[in-house]
Backbone as JSON, one array per atom type, in Angstrom:
{
  "sequence": "XXXXXXXXXXXXXXXXXXXXXXXXXXXXXXXXXXXXXXXXXXXXXXXXXXXXXXXXXXXXXXXXXXXXXXXXXXXXXXXXXXX",
  "N": [[-5.85, -6.15, 9.62], [-2.28, -5.95, 9.13], [0.45, -6.97, 10.29], [3.82, -6.98, 11.33], [6.02, -6.0, 10.39], [8.99, -5.66, 11.09], [11.24, -3.73, 11.39], [10.15, -0.97, 11.25], [7.81, -0.89, 12.23], [5.35, -0.58, 11.4], [1.62, -0.42, 10.46], [-0.34, -1.72, 8.32], [-3.6, -2.03, 6.24], [-4.57, -4.38, 4.16], [-5.66, -3.2, 1.78], [-4.09, -1.17, 1.25], [-1.81, -1.34, -0.31], [-3.12, -1.55, -2.8], [-4.65, 0.91, -2.77], [-2.67, 2.75, -3.01], [-1.19, 2.21, -5.1], [-3.54, 2.74, -7.09], [-3.99, 5.54, -6.56], [-1.92, 6.72, -7.26], [-1.63, 6.02, -9.94], [-3.98, 7.73, -10.88], [-2.95, 9.96, -10.74], [-1.16, 10.31, -12.47], [-0.18, 10.54, -16.26], [-1.66, 8.43, -18.52], [0.1, 6.83, -20.46], [2.43, 6.62, -18.8], [4.63, 4.43, -17.54], [4.59, 2.12, -14.55], [6.62, 0.95, -12.23], [7.04, -1.35, -9.84], [8.59, -2.45, -6.66], [8.74, -4.52, -4.25], [9.48, -4.39, -0.97], [11.1, -6.56, 1.86], [10.23, -7.68, 5.0], [7.82, -7.89, 6.14], [5.62, -10.43, 7.61], [5.93, -13.45, 6.01], [3.44, -14.7, 5.32], [1.77, -12.81, 4.86], [2.31, -11.64, 2.26], [1.09, -12.36, -0.11], [-1.46, -11.52, 0.43], [-1.02, -8.72, 0.11], [0.05, -8.57, -2.36], [-2.09, -9.22, -3.93], [-3.8, -7.15, -3.7], [-2.37, -5.02, -4.76], [-2.19, -5.74, -7.28], [-4.76, -5.55, -7.96], [-5.18, -2.59, -8.02], [-3.25, -1.93, -10.0], [-4.37, -3.17, -12.17], [-6.49, -1.29, -12.78], [-8.38, -0.96, -10.77], [-10.39, 1.91, -9.09], [-9.15, 4.19, -6.65], [-10.96, 4.79, -4.97], [-12.02, 2.1, -4.33], [-10.58, 0.95, -2.32], [-10.14, 0.56, 1.22], [-8.61, 3.04, 3.05], [-8.16, 4.69, 5.59], [-8.21, 8.24, 6.04], [-7.01, 8.82, 8.76], [-5.05, 6.66, 9.38], [-3.34, 6.94, 7.51], [-2.05, 9.46, 8.15], [-1.13, 8.46, 10.78], [0.65, 6.59, 10.12], [2.45, 8.14, 8.64], [3.39, 9.74, 11.05], [4.7, 8.01, 12.58], [6.51, 6.99, 11.13], [8.14, 9.6, 10.76], [8.79, 9.74, 13.39], [11.09, 8.08, 13.83]],
  "CA": [[-4.72, -5.44, 9.7], [-1.35, -6.9, 8.93], [1.47, -6.49, 10.98], [5.03, -8.22, 11.2], [7.17, -5.11, 9.92], [9.81, -5.58, 12.39], [12.01, -2.68, 11.18], [9.34, 0.35, 11.03], [6.49, -1.17, 13.23], [4.14, 0.02, 10.64], [0.73, -1.6, 10.3], [-1.24, -1.62, 7.31], [-4.31, -3.13, 5.83], [-4.34, -5.17, 2.84], [-5.99, -2.27, 1.02], [-3.14, 0.23, 1.36], [-1.17, -1.22, -1.7], [-4.01, -1.19, -3.96], [-4.96, 2.28, -2.75], [-1.63, 3.64, -3.0], [-1.03, 2.06, -6.68], [-4.49, 3.28, -7.72], [-3.7, 6.94, -6.3], [-0.55, 7.05, -8.16], [-2.03, 6.06, -11.31], [-4.88, 8.61, -11.11], [-2.2, 11.27, -10.91], [-0.19, 10.3, -13.86], [-0.91, 10.1, -17.57], [-1.92, 6.76, -18.7], [1.31, 6.29, -20.94], [3.62, 6.3, -17.93], [4.98, 3.09, -16.66], [4.86, 1.99, -13.25], [7.38, -0.26, -11.73], [6.96, -1.75, -8.21], [9.31, -3.1, -5.99], [8.06, -4.81, -2.67], [10.5, -4.88, 0.22], [10.83, -7.58, 2.7], [9.97, -7.32, 6.43], [6.49, -8.6, 6.53], [5.61, -11.85, 7.73], [5.46, -13.96, 4.46], [1.91, -14.89, 4.77], [0.88, -11.42, 4.34], [2.87, -11.26, 1.07], [-0.14, -12.87, -1.02], [-2.85, -10.35, 0.44], [-0.31, -7.72, -0.27], [0.22, -8.66, -3.76], [-3.32, -9.22, -4.44], [-4.34, -5.74, -3.37], [-1.3, -4.23, -5.72], [-2.49, -6.05, -8.5], [-6.25, -4.92, -8.25], [-4.54, -1.42, -8.2], [-2.32, -1.94, -11.24], [-5.34, -3.72, -13.13], [-7.47, -0.27, -12.97], [-9.4, -0.52, -9.66], [-10.09, 3.22, -8.59], [-8.86, 4.39, -5.37], [-12.22, 4.62, -3.82], [-12.36, 0.82, -3.89], [-9.78, 0.49, -1.13], [-10.38, 1.0, 2.43], [-7.43, 3.3, 3.56], [-8.66, 6.01, 6.13], [-6.87, 9.18, 6.12], [-6.45, 8.94, 9.79], [-4.35, 5.81, 9.41], [-2.02, 7.23, 6.74], [-1.38, 10.25, 9.01], [-0.45, 7.84, 11.92], [1.98, 5.88, 9.59], [3.5, 9.14, 8.43], [3.88, 10.29, 11.88], [5.36, 7.19, 12.84], [7.54, 7.0, 10.13], [8.91, 10.84, 11.26], [9.55, 9.75, 14.84], [12.0, 7.3, 13.79]],
  "C": [[-3.26, -6.28, 9.86], [-0.07, -6.03, 9.49], [2.77, -7.25, 10.81], [6.25, -7.43, 10.38], [8.06, -4.93, 11.35], [10.98, -4.42, 12.64], [11.13, -1.44, 11.7], [8.21, 0.22, 11.93], [5.18, -0.57, 12.67], [2.73, -1.0, 10.68], [-0.06, -0.94, 9.1], [-2.29, -2.68, 6.73], [-4.04, -3.49, 4.38], [-4.76, -4.13, 1.73], [-5.11, -1.19, 0.7], [-2.45, -0.05, 0.17], [-2.02, -1.0, -2.72], [-4.41, 0.3, -3.76], [-4.0, 3.33, -3.07], [-1.34, 3.63, -4.57], [-2.23, 2.94, -7.42], [-4.43, 4.94, -7.55], [-2.74, 7.32, -7.15], [-1.33, 7.01, -9.71], [-3.33, 7.08, -11.82], [-4.5, 9.94, -11.09], [-1.33, 11.15, -12.09], [-0.88, 9.95, -15.2], [-0.66, 8.47, -17.79], [-0.79, 5.96, -19.35], [2.44, 6.15, -19.94], [3.61, 5.11, -17.26], [5.15, 3.23, -15.32], [5.61, 0.86, -13.19], [7.13, -0.31, -10.36], [8.15, -2.74, -7.93], [8.83, -3.48, -4.57], [9.31, -5.13, -1.7], [10.07, -5.93, 1.0], [10.53, -6.92, 4.0], [8.68, -7.79, 6.83], [6.4, -9.84, 6.65], [5.13, -12.36, 6.57], [4.21, -14.34, 4.18], [1.29, -14.04, 4.45], [1.28, -11.14, 2.91], [1.61, -11.53, 0.08], [-1.23, -11.7, -1.08], [-2.1, -9.05, 0.05], [-0.63, -7.46, -1.79], [-1.03, -8.62, -4.43], [-4.2, -7.78, -4.64], [-3.57, -4.81, -4.61], [-1.67, -4.18, -6.8], [-3.91, -5.61, -8.96], [-5.85, -3.14, -8.53], [-3.97, -1.34, -9.63], [-3.3, -2.26, -12.54], [-6.32, -2.5, -13.31], [-8.39, 0.0, -11.96], [-9.32, 1.05, -9.52], [-9.83, 3.02, -7.25], [-10.01, 4.07, -4.59], [-12.48, 3.16, -3.52], [-11.7, 0.24, -2.74], [-10.13, 1.06, 0.0], [-8.98, 1.63, 2.79], [-7.99, 4.65, 4.29], [-7.43, 6.78, 6.06], [-6.2, 9.41, 7.59], [-5.09, 7.79, 9.98], [-2.95, 6.19, 8.75], [-1.18, 8.42, 7.42], [-0.63, 9.75, 10.03], [0.71, 7.08, 11.5], [3.03, 7.06, 9.55], [4.18, 9.64, 9.66], [4.97, 9.36, 12.92], [6.86, 6.93, 12.27], [8.83, 8.38, 10.68], [9.48, 10.62, 12.39], [10.68, 8.89, 14.74], [12.97, 8.05, 13.24]]
}
């Protein structure tokens, strides 16, 4: 679990970024380009882990290769809505 988001207090696993990109790629036609912008806010030492996962998703790993349980997604959505 990676923490350090001082503004949103969200907690994500390394695989979230890869899962999110892979899910997006599964929904889009293959010729649609994807542009990624990573925001700041997380502890700097976590950046490499996020980037590794994101690149796996961009390089074609299926969303099922990443661990991101639905209950975590719902919890983070709720936290964001509560703010």
